[in-house]
N, C-alpha and C positions, 0 to 999 in steps of 0.2 A: 440490542446486541446488533452487530454490524459482521457480517463474514466478508471479509477483503480477500481476492485471490489476484496474485500477481500473472497477468497475461502477456505481457511483453518485456522482451529482455531489457535488462539496464546497460548492454554494453552500448556505448554512445550518446549515455544520460551524463548529467555533469554530475561531480562530486557532490554535491550539495543533494541532488535527488537520489543517489545511490544511499548516501547515508538515510535520507526519509524512509528509502524503503526498508532498509537494515532494522531502523528503528521501531516500523511498524511491527517487525518479527519475521517479514519475508525472507527466504532463503534461495529458493529456486523458483523455475518457473512451472506456473501452474501449483503454487503452494499457497494453501489457505490459511488464514488466523480467522479467530473469532475475537473482536473486542469491543469492549462498552461503547455505545454513542454516546459520546462526549465531545466538546467543542475544541477540543486538543488533538482528538482522531480525526475529526470532519476538517479539521485545518490541515493536519498532515496528507490525509487522501485527497486534498483539494490538491496540493501541492505536485502531485504526481498521479491526477486523474486517466492521465494518456495511457499508463503502465497498469491500471488497476481495473479490476471489476468489482463492486462493490452491490449486494445484496442485504436489505435489512430483514432480520431473523426477529 
């Protein structure tokens, strides 16, 4: 499992990056979600890694 936290705002990000953040289930700053550690999740995280903090559970 991965705990993913949005630590930077999506203001100024591209529309694509905003959709990726939304697809991960993140809504507000400092909002966290727990997602399974799959290649799909890892790929989405890598696209917006500069906005996120990722911890392995």
